[in-house]
C-alpha positions in Angstrom: -49.9 4.1 5.9 -47.2 5.0 3.4 -46.3 2.6 0.6 -42.6 1.9 -0.2 -43.1 3.5 -3.6 -44.3 6.8 -2.1 -41.7 9.3 -3.3 -42.6 11.8 -0.7 -41.5 9.4 2.2 -37.8 9.9 3.0 -35.4 7.2 1.9 -33.0 6.0 4.6 -29.3 6.0 3.4 -26.6 5.0 5.8 -23.2 6.7 5.4 -19.8 7.0 6.9 -16.7 9.1 6.2 -13.1 8.6 6.6 -11.2 11.9 7.2 -7.9 13.7 7.9 -8.7 13.8 11.6 -10.7 15.6 14.2 -11.3 19.2 15.0 -13.6 19.5 18.0 -12.5 23.1 18.7 -14.3 24.4 15.7 -16.9 21.7 14.9 -14.6 19.8 12.5 -14.5 22.8 10.1 -11.1 22.2 8.6 -11.4 18.3 8.5 -11.1 17.0 4.9 -12.9 13.8 3.6 -10.7 11.1 2.2 -13.6 8.4 1.7 -17.4 8.5 1.6 -19.2 5.2 2.0 -23.0 4.7 1.8 -25.6 2.0 1.7 -29.2 2.4 0.6 -31.4 1.1 3.4 -33.9 -0.3 0.8 -32.0 -1.9 -2.0 -28.6 -2.3 -0.2 -26.9 -0.6 -3.2 -23.6 0.9 -2.1 -21.6 3.9 -2.8 -17.8 4.4 -2.3 -15.7 7.3 -3.2 -12.1 8.1 -2.4 -11.2 11.6 -2.3 -7.8 13.3 -2.5 -7.6 15.8 0.4 -7.2 19.4 -0.9 -4.6 20.0 1.8 -2.5 17.1 0.3 -1.9 15.8 3.8 -3.3 13.0 6.1 -1.9 13.0 9.5 -0.4 9.7 10.7 -3.0 9.4 13.5 -5.8 9.5 11.0 -4.0 7.0 8.7 -3.7 4.7 11.7 -7.4 4.7 12.1 -8.7 4.0 8.6 -5.5 2.8 6.8 -5.7 5.3 4.0 -2.4 7.4 3.4 -0.9 9.6 0.7 2.1 8.6 -1.3 3.4 10.8 -4.2 0.0 12.5 -4.5 -2.0 9.4 -4.6 -4.1 7.7 -2.0 -3.2 4.1 -1.0 -4.6 1.5 1.5 -2.5 -1.6 2.3 -0.2 -0.7 -0.5 -2.9 -0.6 -3.0 -3.5 2.6 -5.0 -7.0 3.9 -4.7 -9.0 5.4 -7.6 -9.5 8.9 -5.9 -11.0 12.2 -7.3 -10.8 15.7 -6.2 -13.2 16.9 -3.5 -15.8 18.7 -5.8 -16.0 15.7 -8.1 -16.4 13.3 -5.1 -19.1 15.4 -3.4 -20.9 15.8 -6.7 -20.7 12.0 -7.3 -22.2 11.4 -3.9 -25.0 14.0 -4.3 -25.8 12.7 -7.7 -26.2 9.1 -6.3 -28.5 10.3 -3.6 -30.4 12.5 -6.0 -30.8 9.3 -8.3 -33.3 7.8 -5.7 -35.8 10.5 -6.8 -37.0 11.0 -3.3 -36.1 12.9 -0.2 -33.2 11.5 1.6 -32.6 10.8 5.4 -28.8 10.5 5.7 -28.1 8.3 8.7 -24.7 7.6 10.4 -23.4 6.4 13.7 -22.4 9.2 16.1 -22.8 11.4 13.0 -24.4 14.4 14.9 -20.9 14.8 16.5 -18.7 14.3 13.5 -19.8 13.1 10.1 -22.8 15.5 9.6 -20.6 18.5 10.5 -17.7 17.4 8.3 -19.8 16.6 5.2 -21.7 19.9 5.6 -18.5 21.9 5.9 -17.0 20.2 2.9 -20.1 20.8 0.8 -20.2 24.4 1.9 -16.6 24.9 0.9 -17.5 23.7 -2.6 -20.7 25.8 -2.8 -22.9 22.8 -2.5 -25.9 22.1 -0.4 -27.0 18.6 0.7 -30.6 19.5 0.4 -30.3 21.1 -3.1 -27.6 18.9 -4.6 -28.6 15.7 -3.0 -32.2 15.9 -1.9 -31.1 15.4 1.8 -34.0 16.3 4.0 -32.5 15.5 7.3 -29.6 13.8 9.2 -30.1 10.9 11.6 -27.7 9.7 14.3 -28.4 6.0 14.8 -26.2 6.1 18.0 -28.9 8.2 19.7 -31.2 5.2 19.5 -28.7 2.4 19.9 -26.9 3.8 22.9 -29.9 4.0 25.3 -31.1 0.5 24.1 -27.6 -1.0 24.8 -27.4 0.7 28.2 -30.9 -0.3 29.3 -30.7 -3.8 27.8 -27.2 -4.8 28.7 -26.0 -2.2 31.1 -23.1 -1.5 28.9 -21.6 1.9 28.3 -19.6 0.9 25.2 -20.5 3.1 22.2 -18.5 1.9 19.2 -20.2 1.0 16.0 -18.7 -2.4 16.1 -20.1 -3.1 19.5 -23.5 -1.8 18.7 -23.8 -3.9 15.5 -22.6 -7.0 17.4 -24.9 -6.3 20.3 -28.1 -5.1 18.5 -27.8 -7.1 15.3 -25.8 -10.2 16.4 -23.4 -9.9 13.6 -20.0 -8.4 12.5 -19.9 -4.8 11.1 
């Protein structure tokens, strides 16, 4: 059995991205990140980084989902100016935070194999970074692939949202 202090055992870090939209036609290749949020599964330490999209544009449909918008070159949410950095700095900050755990990382998201994993990988590649080298990411895990079959078998539901999964599986709000 592995001990929690065993640095060869991957550490589970949950993450989520807010972005400039969707791009199913090309595996989300041109989608830009506007926020990275993460929680360490062990200590519950959090990471949050707002990022100015390099294209200097956030479509209204995307803003309607996450509430983040651009005004005069700055990011805002609910009329509050957000402390945002350029993409390279934001990605470097996230990779450094992950690397600080000094063990391999399993980066887990909800429905992430269809979206977040692609988006972060494309954005890292665009800046000449690698999740494995820069952040110690060993693998990606899509929690939805576990939660969805459970919800379907236990409750007969076909609702797949993260909010519904957290409420149903964990009995609490997101």
